[in-house]
Each structure stands twice: as structure tokens, then as C-alpha cells.
C-alpha positions in Angstrom: 133.4 77.7 231.9 132.0 78.5 228.2 133.2 76.3 225.6 136.1 77.8 222.9 134.8 78.1 220.2 137.5 77.4 217.5 136.2 80.2 214.6 138.8 78.9 211.8 136.9 75.9 212.4 133.1 77.4 212.6 133.9 79.8 209.0 135.2 76.4 207.1 131.8 74.6 208.1 129.9 77.8 207.0 131.7 78.1 203.8 130.8 74.2 203.0 127.2 74.6 203.9 126.9 77.8 202.3 128.4 76.4 199.0 126.2 73.0 199.5 123.2 74.8 199.8 123.1 78.2 199.2 123.2 81.2 201.5 119.3 80.9 201.8 119.0 77.3 202.2 122.5 77.0 205.1 120.4 76.9 208.1 121.8 77.6 211.2 121.3 74.5 213.2 123.2 72.7 210.0 126.2 75.4 210.0 126.4 74.3 213.8 126.6 71.0 213.6 128.8 70.9 211.0 131.3 73.0 212.9 130.2 70.8 216.3 129.1 73.4 218.1 125.5 74.1 219.4 123.3 76.4 217.4 123.2 78.8 220.8 126.4 79.1 221.1 127.0 79.8 217.4 124.4 82.7 217.8 126.2 84.0 220.8 129.2 84.2 218.9 128.7 86.2 215.9 125.1 86.9 216.3 123.5 85.8 212.8 124.1 83.8 209.8 125.2 87.2 207.6 127.4 88.0 210.5 129.4 85.1 210.6 129.4 84.6 206.4 131.3 87.9 206.8 133.5 86.9 209.3 134.5 84.1 207.3 134.8 86.6 204.2 137.5 88.7 206.3 138.6 86.1 207.8 139.8 84.6 204.5 140.8 88.0 202.9 143.4 88.2 206.2 144.7 84.5 205.6 145.3 84.7 201.8 146.9 88.2 202.4 146.2 89.7 199.2 147.3 92.8 200.3 150.9 91.5 200.0 150.4 89.9 196.6 149.7 94.0 195.3 153.0 95.2 196.8 155.0 97.3 194.1 158.4 96.6 193.4 159.3 98.7 190.3 158.8 95.5 188.0 155.5 95.3 186.4 155.6 92.4 185.4 156.6 90.2 188.8 154.2 92.3 190.6 151.4 91.2 188.4 152.2 87.9 187.5 152.2 87.8 191.4 149.1 89.4 191.6 147.6 86.7 189.5 149.1 83.9 191.5 147.0 85.3 194.7 144.3 85.7 192.7 144.3 82.0 191.2 145.3 81.0 194.6 142.6 82.5 196.7 140.4 81.3 193.9 140.9 77.8 194.4 140.6 77.5 198.1 137.4 79.6 198.2 136.4 80.8 194.9 133.0 78.3 195.0 131.7 79.8 198.3 132.6 83.4 197.0 130.7 82.7 193.6 127.5 81.5 195.0 128.0 84.7 197.4 127.7 87.4 194.8 124.8 85.1 192.9 122.8 85.6 196.1 123.1 89.0 197.3 121.1 90.9 195.2 118.0 88.7 197.2 119.8 89.1 200.6 119.9 93.0 201.8 121.4 92.0 204.5 124.8 90.7 202.6 124.7 94.1 201.4 128.3 95.0 202.7 129.9 91.9 201.9 131.8 92.8 199.2 133.6 95.5 201.4 136.4 93.4 201.9 137.0 92.1 198.5 136.6 95.3 196.8 139.1 96.5 199.4 141.7 93.8 198.1 140.6 95.1 194.0 141.0 98.9 195.4 144.9 97.6 196.5 145.3 96.1 192.7 144.0 99.3 191.0 146.3 101.6 193.4 149.5 99.4 192.0 148.2 99.4 188.5 147.5 103.4 188.8 151.0 103.8 190.5 152.4 102.0 187.6 150.4 104.4 185.3 151.5 107.4 187.1 155.1 106.3 186.1 154.6 106.0 182.9 155.0 102.4 182.6 151.5 101.9 181.7 149.0 103.8 179.9 146.8 106.0 181.7 143.0 104.3 182.0 140.4 104.0 184.8 142.1 101.5 187.7 139.4 99.5 188.2 138.9 98.7 184.8 142.4 98.0 184.8 142.0 95.0 187.3 138.6 94.3 185.9 141.0 93.4 182.6 143.6 91.4 184.4 141.2 89.6 186.9 138.0 89.4 184.8 139.0 86.1 182.9 140.3 84.1 185.5 136.9 84.9 187.5 135.0 84.4 184.3 137.0 81.4 184.1 136.5 80.0 187.2 132.6 80.3 187.5 132.5 78.3 184.2 134.8 75.8 186.4 132.6 75.8 189.4 129.4 75.6 187.3 130.1 72.9 185.7 132.9 70.2 186.5 132.8 68.1 182.8 134.2 71.4 180.6 137.8 71.2 181.9 139.4 74.8 181.6 143.2 74.5 182.4 144.2 76.6 184.7 145.7 80.2 183.2 149.5 80.6 183.7 150.0 83.5 185.5 153.3 84.7 183.3 151.2 84.1 180.0 148.4 86.2 181.1 150.3 89.1 182.4 152.5 89.0 179.2 148.8 89.2 177.2 147.7 92.4 179.6 151.1 93.9 179.8 150.6 94.1 175.6 148.3 96.6 175.1 148.8 98.3 178.3 152.4 99.0 178.2 153.7 102.3 177.6 156.3 101.8 174.3 159.7 103.7 174.5 158.9 105.8 171.6 155.6 107.1 173.6 157.7 107.4 176.7 160.3 109.5 174.7 157.4 111.7 172.9 156.0 112.3 176.4 159.6 113.5 177.6 159.4 115.9 174.7 
């Protein structure tokens, strides 16, 4: 009878080995050992290291349920605070893994579609921002640029934290961050009245 593989355990093992050794340095034998399975079993289930890493990223995206974090409620401030918090949660749990992979994508063509799942998450946030733009709550701009303005500072801060633990950057206060983001993007009452005329 074949051994039942705990995918979550394998994904955690793969992430940890990639964090410690980088994608190129992470050997399937090391991942299998960390997961408590044989390398043959690993290949039978996932076919390749690249496929395993892609599955780990997809599982992470599903687990974090970032889509729920970017749902529309009609309250732009609350919705964007939820997006920022969801991103911070994702980054706290898996940021080092994602940063490691992003830095290696250009050197490994087999990882070319690795960003599909994270891009789908960003497109969900872009759709939320586009809806608020269409309703006249936010200034019009390219939605993915607005996503970059909202999440970009958080991404940079996280990358700095991961690159050098000696640099002490405090976690961003989601409410304050969203307040600053909206300050330059919210349509003011006067502008809204002018648009209706």
C-alpha cells in the first residue's frame, strides 16, 4: 500500500529548504528528507522541484484566502485596511520564501509561471480599487499602479527586514498606511460635485 503523503508537510519542507539554500541550492533529496519521505516518492507525486514549488505557492495563496481580503463592502477604508492586513499576514508567514524565489526567477526558466498565483491576488486588489474608482470614490489611475502604491512600501519594508535582521523596521500600522494612501487618491466632495455637473 502506497504511503499517504501529507502535502502541507512537503510544502513546508520545500519552503524551508528553499529559504535556507535558495532555489538552485535546494536539492530534492534535502526536501524529501525534511518532509520525511523518500526522494522517489517526492518525484512520483510532484514530478519535479519546480512543480513542487509551484504547488507550494498555490497552496499558500489558497490557504491565506487573500481573495476574501480584497472583497468589496462599500467602505473603501475598511476594505483597504483588510487588504493591507492580509498582505502583512501573508508576508509574515511566507515572505522570506516568496522573496527568495522572486530573486531567482530570471535565472530559472522553469519558474516562469511561478508568479501566476501572486499576480491573480494582485489583480483581485486591482479590481477592488478599480471599482472604487468607477464609483468616484478614488481618483482614476491604472489599477495595478494603485496596487503598487498600496502594497509596494510594505513589500520593500519586508524585503529589507528579511535581507538584514539587524535593521529594525516596525510593522506598518494598517489603518495609518491606508489613511496616507487614500489621502492623495480619495475624490474630494467638491470634485465629486464638479463631476456630476
